[in-house]
C-alpha positions in Angstrom: -36.9 3.1 -6.9 -35.4 5.8 -4.9 -33.5 3.4 -2.9 -32.0 2.3 -6.3 -30.9 6.1 -7.0 -29.2 6.0 -3.9 -27.7 2.5 -4.0 -26.7 3.2 -7.8 -24.9 6.5 -6.8 -23.0 4.7 -3.7 -21.9 2.2 -6.3 -20.7 5.2 -9.0 -18.9 7.0 -6.0 -17.1 3.4 -4.9 -15.8 2.8 -8.6 -14.9 6.4 -8.8 -12.6 5.5 -5.8 -11.5 2.4 -7.1 -10.1 4.4 -10.3 -8.4 6.6 -7.9 -6.5 3.9 -6.4 -5.7 2.2 -9.7 -4.5 5.6 -11.3 -2.1 6.1 -8.0 -1.0 2.4 -8.3 -0.2 3.2 -12.3 1.2 6.2 -11.7 3.8 5.0 -9.3 4.7 2.0 -11.7 8.2 3.2 -11.9 8.7 4.4 -8.2 11.4 2.9 -6.8 10.0 0.4 -3.7 6.4 1.5 -4.1 3.9 -0.9 -2.8 0.7 -1.0 -4.5 -2.8 -0.4 -2.6 -5.7 -2.6 -2.6 -9.1 -1.2 -2.2 -11.9 -2.8 -0.2 -15.3 -2.2 0.2 -18.0 -3.1 2.0 -22.1 -3.4 1.8 -24.2 -0.8 3.6 -26.9 -1.5 6.0 -29.8 -3.3 4.8 -33.7 -2.8 5.4 -35.7 -5.8 6.8 -38.7 -6.1 5.2 -39.8 -9.9 6.5 -37.2 -11.3 8.9 -36.0 -15.0 8.7 -37.5 -17.4 11.1 -40.7 -15.6 11.9 -43.2 -17.5 13.2 -46.1 -17.9 10.4 -48.6 -19.8 12.6 -49.2 -23.7 13.5 -45.3 -23.9 14.5 -44.0 -22.8 10.9 -41.3 -20.3 10.7 -40.1 -18.3 7.3 -36.9 -20.2 6.0 -35.8 -16.9 4.4 -36.4 -13.2 4.8 -36.7 -10.3 2.9 -33.7 -7.4 3.0 -32.7 -4.8 0.7 -29.6 -3.3 0.9 -28.8 0.4 0.2 -25.4 0.0 -1.9 -21.6 0.1 -0.7 -18.9 2.1 0.9 -15.5 2.2 1.1 -14.1 0.0 3.8 -10.1 0.3 3.8 -6.9 0.4 1.2 -4.1 -1.7 2.4 -0.7 -1.9 1.0 0.3 -5.2 -0.4 4.0 -5.7 0.6 5.2 -8.4 -2.1 8.8 -7.8 -2.8 9.0 -5.8 -6.3 11.5 -6.5 -9.2 14.7 -6.5 -8.3 16.9 -4.2 -11.1 20.6 -4.4 -11.2 22.2 -1.0 -11.0 26.0 -1.7 -10.1 25.6 1.6 -8.1 27.7 0.8 -4.6 24.9 2.8 -2.8 22.2 1.2 -4.0 20.9 -1.5 -1.8 17.7 -3.5 -2.3 15.6 -5.5 0.5 14.9 -9.0 -0.8 12.2 -10.0 1.6 10.6 -8.4 4.8 11.8 -5.3 6.6 12.4 -1.8 6.2 15.1 1.2 6.3 14.9 3.6 9.2 15.4 7.1 8.5 15.3 10.5 10.8 13.0 13.0 9.7 13.8 17.0 10.1 11.3 17.1 12.8 13.1 14.2 14.8 10.7 11.8 14.2 11.4 8.1 12.8 10.2 7.2 9.3 10.7 3.7 7.3 11.3 3.2 3.3 11.9 0.3 1.0 13.6 2.9 -1.1 17.4 1.9 -1.2 18.6 4.2 -3.6 21.0 5.8 -0.7 23.5 8.7 -0.9 26.4 9.9 1.0 26.3 13.7 2.0 29.0 16.1 2.5 29.3 15.0 6.1 29.8 11.4 5.2 26.3 10.5 6.5 24.2 7.9 4.7 21.2 9.6 3.5 17.8 9.1 1.2 17.3 11.1 -2.0 15.6 13.6 0.0 18.7 14.2 2.3 17.0 12.0 5.4 20.1 10.3 7.6 19.7 6.8 7.5 19.8 4.9 10.9 20.5 1.7 11.9 24.0 1.2 12.1 25.2 2.9 8.8 28.3 4.7 10.1 30.0 7.6 9.0 31.5 7.0 5.6 35.5 8.8 5.5 36.0 11.3 2.5 39.2 9.1 1.2 36.9 5.9 1.0 38.0 3.7 -1.8 35.5 1.0 -1.8 32.1 0.1 -0.1 31.2 -3.3 0.4 27.7 -4.4 1.7 26.9 -8.2 2.3 23.8 -10.0 2.3 23.7 -10.0 6.3 24.4 -6.4 6.5 28.0 -6.0 7.1 29.0 -2.7 5.6 33.1 -3.0 5.3 34.4 0.9 4.3 38.0 0.5 2.5 40.2 3.5 2.9 44.1 3.7 2.6 44.6 3.6 6.4 42.7 0.5 6.5 38.9 -1.0 6.7 36.1 0.3 9.0 32.9 -2.2 9.5 29.4 -1.7 10.5 26.3 -3.6 10.9 23.4 -2.5 9.5 20.0 -3.5 11.1 16.5 -3.3 9.4 13.1 -3.3 11.2 9.8 -4.8 10.5 6.1 -4.4 11.9 3.7 -7.2 12.9 1.2 -5.6 10.6 3.1 -3.4 7.9 -0.5 -2.8 6.0 -1.3 -0.5 9.2 1.6 1.8 8.4 0.7 5.5 7.5 2.1 6.9 3.9 3.4 10.1 4.3 4.7 10.3 0.7 8.1 10.5 -0.3 8.4 6.6 -0.2 8.1 6.8 3.3 6.0 5.5 6.4 5.6 6.0 9.9 4.5 3.8 12.8 1.0 3.8 13.8 -1.0 2.2 16.4 -2.3 -0.6 13.8 1.1 -1.2 12.7 2.7 -2.3 16.4 6.1 -0.9 17.0 9.2 -1.5 15.0 11.4 -4.6 15.9 15.2 -4.7 14.9 17.2 -7.1 13.2 20.2 -8.4 11.3 19.6 -8.8 7.6 18.9 -12.6 6.6 18.2 -13.5 10.3 14.7 -14.3 11.7 12.7 -13.8 9.0 14.2 -10.4 7.9 15.3 -9.7 4.0 18.5 -10.0 2.6 20.7 -6.6 1.5 21.5 -7.1 -2.4 24.4 -4.1 -3.1 24.3 -2.8 -6.4 20.2 -3.4 -7.0 17.1 -1.2 -6.3 13.7 -3.0 -5.6 11.2 -1.5 -8.1 7.6 -1.0 -7.6 5.3 -4.2 -7.3 2.6 -2.9 -9.4 1.5 -5.0 -12.3 0.4 -3.0 -15.3 -1.3 -5.7 -17.0 -3.6 -6.4 -13.5 -4.0 -2.6 -12.7 -5.4 -2.3 -16.6 -7.7 -5.1 -15.9 -9.1 -3.0 -12.5 -9.6 -0.1 -14.8 -11.8 -2.0 -17.5 -13.7 -3.2 -14.4 -14.1 -0.1 -12.6 -15.2 1.8 -15.8 -17.9 -1.0 -16.8 -18.9 -1.2 -13.1 -19.3 2.7 -13.3 -21.3 2.7 -16.4 -24.0 0.0 -15.2 -24.3 1.8 -11.5 -24.8 5.0 -13.9 -27.5 3.1 -16.1 -29.3 1.7 -12.8 -29.7 5.5 -11.9 -31.4 6.1 -15.6 -33.6 3.1 -15.3 -34.8 4.2 -12.1 -35.5 7.7 -13.3 -37.3 6.3 -16.4 -39.4 4.2 -13.9 -40.3 7.3 -12.1 -41.3 9.0 -15.1 -43.6 6.5 -15.9 -44.8 6.4 -12.6 -45.7 10.2 -12.7 -47.4 10.3 -16.0 -49.8 7.4 -15.3 -52.7 9.5 -15.3 -52.0 11.3 -18.7 
Protein backbone atom coordinates (compact mmCIF):
# COMPACT_ATOMS: atom_id res chain seq x y z
CA UNK A 1 0.00 0.00 0.00
CA UNK A 2 2.91 2.33 0.74
CA UNK A 3 4.33 1.48 -2.70
CA UNK A 4 0.97 2.31 -4.25
CA UNK A 5 1.02 5.76 -2.66
CA UNK A 6 4.38 6.68 -4.16
CA UNK A 7 3.66 5.05 -7.54
CA UNK A 8 0.38 6.95 -7.84
CA UNK A 9 2.07 10.17 -6.75
CA UNK A 10 4.64 9.75 -9.53
CA UNK A 11 1.76 9.18 -11.95
CA UNK A 12 0.05 12.39 -10.84
CA UNK A 13 3.30 14.32 -11.23
CA UNK A 14 3.78 12.84 -14.70
CA UNK A 15 0.29 13.87 -15.79
CA UNK A 16 0.88 17.36 -14.43
CA UNK A 17 3.93 17.62 -16.69
CA UNK A 18 1.87 16.19 -19.54
CA UNK A 19 -0.72 18.90 -18.97
CA UNK A 20 2.00 21.58 -18.83
CA UNK A 21 3.33 20.42 -22.20
CA UNK A 22 -0.14 20.33 -23.76
CA UNK A 23 -0.92 23.80 -22.41
CA UNK A 24 2.27 25.18 -23.96
CA UNK A 25 1.38 23.64 -27.32
CA UNK A 26 -2.10 25.14 -27.21
CA UNK A 27 -0.77 28.53 -26.11
CA UNK A 28 1.39 28.63 -29.25
CA UNK A 29 -1.23 27.48 -31.73
CA UNK A 30 -0.92 30.82 -33.57
CA UNK A 31 2.85 31.27 -33.15
CA UNK A 32 4.60 31.52 -36.51
CA UNK A 33 6.87 28.54 -37.17
CA UNK A 34 6.20 26.97 -33.76
CA UNK A 35 6.86 23.24 -33.46
CA UNK A 36 4.85 21.27 -30.94
CA UNK A 37 6.54 19.25 -28.22
CA UNK A 38 5.97 15.58 -27.53
CA UNK A 39 6.41 14.39 -23.96
CA UNK A 40 7.76 10.90 -23.27
CA UNK A 41 7.71 8.87 -20.05
CA UNK A 42 9.43 5.75 -18.80
CA UNK A 43 8.75 3.37 -15.95
CA UNK A 44 10.84 3.46 -12.78
CA UNK A 45 12.96 0.72 -11.23
CA UNK A 46 11.30 -2.59 -10.41
CA UNK A 47 11.50 -4.61 -7.21
CA UNK A 48 12.20 -8.26 -7.97
CA UNK A 49 10.38 -10.51 -5.53
CA UNK A 50 10.99 -13.66 -7.55
CA UNK A 51 13.31 -13.96 -10.54
CA UNK A 52 12.22 -15.62 -13.74
CA UNK A 53 14.35 -18.66 -14.55
CA UNK A 54 15.18 -19.39 -10.93
CA UNK A 55 15.87 -23.03 -10.11
CA UNK A 56 12.99 -24.63 -8.18
CA UNK A 57 14.54 -28.11 -7.96
CA UNK A 58 14.62 -31.25 -10.05
CA UNK A 59 15.85 -29.28 -13.04
CA UNK A 60 12.75 -27.09 -13.13
CA UNK A 61 12.84 -23.31 -13.46
CA UNK A 62 10.30 -20.58 -12.93
CA UNK A 63 8.74 -19.53 -16.24
CA UNK A 64 7.88 -16.08 -14.94
CA UNK A 65 9.00 -13.89 -12.08
CA UNK A 66 7.41 -11.33 -9.80
CA UNK A 67 8.29 -7.70 -10.40
CA UNK A 68 6.57 -4.74 -8.81
CA UNK A 69 7.08 -1.31 -10.35
CA UNK A 70 7.47 2.02 -8.60
CA UNK A 71 5.69 4.35 -10.99
CA UNK A 72 6.78 6.57 -13.86
CA UNK A 73 9.05 9.50 -14.63
CA UNK A 74 9.64 12.01 -17.41
CA UNK A 75 12.12 10.71 -19.99
CA UNK A 76 12.21 13.44 -22.63
CA UNK A 77 10.40 16.24 -24.38
CA UNK A 78 11.12 16.39 -28.09
CA UNK A 79 10.06 18.79 -30.83
CA UNK A 80 8.14 17.47 -33.82
CA UNK A 81 9.48 19.25 -36.89
CA UNK A 82 6.70 18.55 -39.35
CA UNK A 83 5.88 21.49 -41.61
CA UNK A 84 3.00 23.61 -40.39
CA UNK A 85 0.23 25.02 -42.53
CA UNK A 86 1.43 27.62 -45.05
CA UNK A 87 -0.65 30.79 -45.00
CA UNK A 88 -0.56 33.39 -47.77
CA UNK A 89 0.14 36.94 -46.54
CA UNK A 90 1.29 38.60 -49.81
CA UNK A 91 3.94 40.48 -47.80
CA UNK A 92 7.17 40.54 -49.78
CA UNK A 93 9.37 39.90 -46.72
CA UNK A 94 7.26 37.01 -45.42
CA UNK A 95 9.15 33.85 -46.38
CA UNK A 96 8.08 30.31 -45.48
CA UNK A 97 10.35 27.26 -45.59
CA UNK A 98 8.41 24.43 -47.21
CA UNK A 99 10.40 21.46 -45.99
CA UNK A 100 13.61 20.95 -44.04
CA UNK A 101 15.79 23.84 -42.91
CA UNK A 102 16.21 26.91 -40.70
CA UNK A 103 17.15 30.54 -41.13
CA UNK A 104 20.38 31.45 -39.34
CA UNK A 105 20.33 34.63 -37.22
CA UNK A 106 22.97 36.54 -35.27
CA UNK A 107 22.23 37.18 -31.60
CA UNK A 108 23.38 40.33 -29.76
CA UNK A 109 26.01 38.31 -27.88
CA UNK A 110 27.59 37.19 -31.15
CA UNK A 111 26.27 33.64 -31.04
CA UNK A 112 24.17 32.10 -33.79
CA UNK A 113 20.60 30.92 -33.46
CA UNK A 114 18.14 29.27 -35.84
CA UNK A 115 14.50 29.86 -36.58
CA UNK A 116 11.62 28.76 -38.79
CA UNK A 117 9.88 32.10 -38.34
CA UNK A 118 9.93 33.74 -41.76
CA UNK A 119 8.27 37.04 -40.79
CA UNK A 120 11.33 39.01 -41.86
CA UNK A 121 11.87 42.76 -41.67
CA UNK A 122 14.35 45.33 -42.99
CA UNK A 123 15.95 47.74 -40.51
CA UNK A 124 17.14 51.32 -41.02
CA UNK A 125 20.49 50.05 -42.27
CA UNK A 126 18.97 47.83 -44.94
CA UNK A 127 19.75 44.62 -43.04
CA UNK A 128 17.24 41.78 -43.09
CA UNK A 129 16.20 40.95 -39.53
CA UNK A 130 13.72 38.92 -37.53
CA UNK A 131 10.84 40.55 -35.66
CA UNK A 132 13.15 40.90 -32.63
CA UNK A 133 15.73 42.79 -34.71
CA UNK A 134 18.26 39.95 -34.98
CA UNK A 135 20.13 40.10 -38.31
CA UNK A 136 19.46 37.13 -40.60
CA UNK A 137 22.60 35.46 -41.92
CA UNK A 138 22.99 33.09 -44.84
CA UNK A 139 23.44 35.39 -47.81
CA UNK A 140 20.90 38.16 -47.29
CA UNK A 141 22.63 41.28 -48.51
CA UNK A 142 22.05 44.91 -47.62
CA UNK A 143 18.83 46.17 -49.17
CA UNK A 144 19.23 49.64 -50.76
CA UNK A 145 16.91 52.41 -49.59
CA UNK A 146 15.68 53.03 -53.16
CA UNK A 147 14.53 49.44 -53.66
CA UNK A 148 11.43 49.20 -55.81
CA UNK A 149 10.82 45.46 -55.74
CA UNK A 150 12.00 42.29 -54.01
CA UNK A 151 11.73 38.83 -55.55
CA UNK A 152 12.67 35.69 -53.63
CA UNK A 153 12.65 32.51 -55.69
CA UNK A 154 12.08 28.96 -54.47
CA UNK A 155 15.81 28.19 -54.70
CA UNK A 156 16.79 31.18 -52.53
CA UNK A 157 17.77 33.65 -55.23
CA UNK A 158 16.90 37.17 -54.01
CA UNK A 159 16.56 39.83 -56.70
CA UNK A 160 16.52 43.43 -55.43
CA UNK A 161 15.31 45.90 -58.05
CA UNK A 162 16.36 49.56 -57.91
CA UNK A 163 16.27 52.40 -60.45
CA UNK A 164 19.98 51.73 -61.02
CA UNK A 165 19.48 48.05 -61.83
CA UNK A 166 19.11 44.71 -60.09
CA UNK A 167 21.19 43.18 -57.31
CA UNK A 168 21.12 39.41 -56.79
CA UNK A 169 21.81 37.52 -53.56
CA UNK A 170 21.81 33.80 -52.85
CA UNK A 171 20.21 32.79 -49.55
CA UNK A 172 21.29 29.60 -47.75
CA UNK A 173 19.48 27.49 -45.19
CA UNK A 174 20.90 25.29 -42.46
CA UNK A 175 19.74 21.95 -41.11
CA UNK A 176 20.77 19.49 -38.41
CA UNK A 177 21.22 15.76 -38.20
CA UNK A 178 19.04 15.71 -35.08
CA UNK A 179 16.82 18.82 -34.96
CA UNK A 180 15.06 17.47 -31.86
CA UNK A 181 18.36 17.96 -30.04
CA UNK A 182 18.29 21.73 -30.59
CA UNK A 183 17.92 23.88 -27.49
CA UNK A 184 14.85 26.12 -27.28
CA UNK A 185 15.69 29.62 -26.05
CA UNK A 186 12.31 31.25 -26.73
CA UNK A 187 11.42 33.87 -29.32
CA UNK A 188 11.03 31.16 -31.99
CA UNK A 189 14.78 30.56 -31.73
CA UNK A 190 16.91 27.44 -31.29
CA UNK A 191 20.61 27.06 -30.60
CA UNK A 192 22.99 24.29 -31.49
CA UNK A 193 23.79 21.57 -28.97
CA UNK A 194 25.98 18.50 -28.87
CA UNK A 195 22.88 16.36 -29.43
CA UNK A 196 21.77 18.29 -32.53
CA UNK A 197 25.12 18.08 -34.25
CA UNK A 198 26.73 20.91 -36.22
CA UNK A 199 24.71 22.91 -38.77
CA UNK A 200 24.85 21.93 -42.42
CA UNK A 201 24.42 24.69 -45.01
CA UNK A 202 22.76 24.32 -48.38
CA UNK A 203 20.69 26.03 -51.03
CA UNK A 204 16.90 25.88 -50.75
CA UNK A 205 15.36 23.17 -52.89
CA UNK A 206 18.61 21.21 -53.21
CA UNK A 207 19.85 18.05 -51.48
CA UNK A 208 16.73 17.69 -49.34
CA UNK A 209 16.51 21.32 -48.17
CA UNK A 210 13.08 22.91 -48.19
CA UNK A 211 12.00 25.46 -50.79
CA UNK A 212 11.33 29.11 -50.00
CA UNK A 213 7.88 30.59 -50.60
CA UNK A 214 7.71 34.38 -50.73
CA UNK A 215 4.50 35.92 -49.45
CA UNK A 216 3.75 32.99 -47.15
CA UNK A 217 4.24 32.21 -43.46
CA UNK A 218 4.52 28.80 -41.87
CA UNK A 219 2.07 28.58 -39.01
CA UNK A 220 2.29 26.35 -35.94
CA UNK A 221 2.03 22.60 -36.52
CA UNK A 222 -0.13 22.24 -33.39
CA UNK A 223 -3.45 20.47 -34.05
CA UNK A 224 -6.00 21.78 -31.59
CA UNK A 225 -8.17 18.65 -31.73
CA UNK A 226 -5.19 16.38 -30.97
CA UNK A 227 -4.12 18.56 -28.06
CA UNK A 228 -7.65 18.62 -26.64
CA UNK A 229 -7.71 14.81 -26.72
CA UNK A 230 -4.34 14.75 -24.93
CA UNK A 231 -5.78 17.18 -22.40
CA UNK A 232 -8.71 14.89 -21.64
CA UNK A 233 -6.48 11.82 -21.39
CA UNK A 234 -4.09 13.62 -19.02
CA UNK A 235 -6.98 14.82 -16.85
CA UNK A 236 -8.54 11.37 -16.57
CA UNK A 237 -5.19 9.72 -15.88
CA UNK A 238 -4.57 12.27 -13.12
CA UNK A 239 -7.96 11.45 -11.60
CA UNK A 240 -7.31 7.70 -11.71
CA UNK A 241 -3.95 8.12 -9.98
CA UNK A 242 -5.62 10.28 -7.32
CA UNK A 243 -8.21 7.55 -6.77
CA UNK A 244 -5.40 5.02 -6.40
CA UNK A 245 -3.93 7.13 -3.60
CA UNK A 246 -7.35 7.35 -1.98
CA UNK A 247 -7.85 3.59 -2.26
CA UNK A 248 -4.43 2.88 -0.72
CA UNK A 249 -5.18 5.32 2.09
CA UNK A 250 -8.51 3.61 2.82
CA UNK A 251 -6.87 0.18 2.86
CA UNK A 252 -4.24 1.44 5.30
CA UNK A 253 -7.03 2.87 7.48
CA UNK A 254 -8.76 -0.53 7.53
CA UNK A 255 -5.52 -2.22 8.53
CA UNK A 256 -4.92 0.32 11.31
CA UNK A 257 -8.44 -0.16 12.70
CA UNK A 258 -8.52 -3.95 12.47
CA UNK A 259 -8.34 -4.42 16.28
CA UNK A 260 -11.04 -1.90 17.10
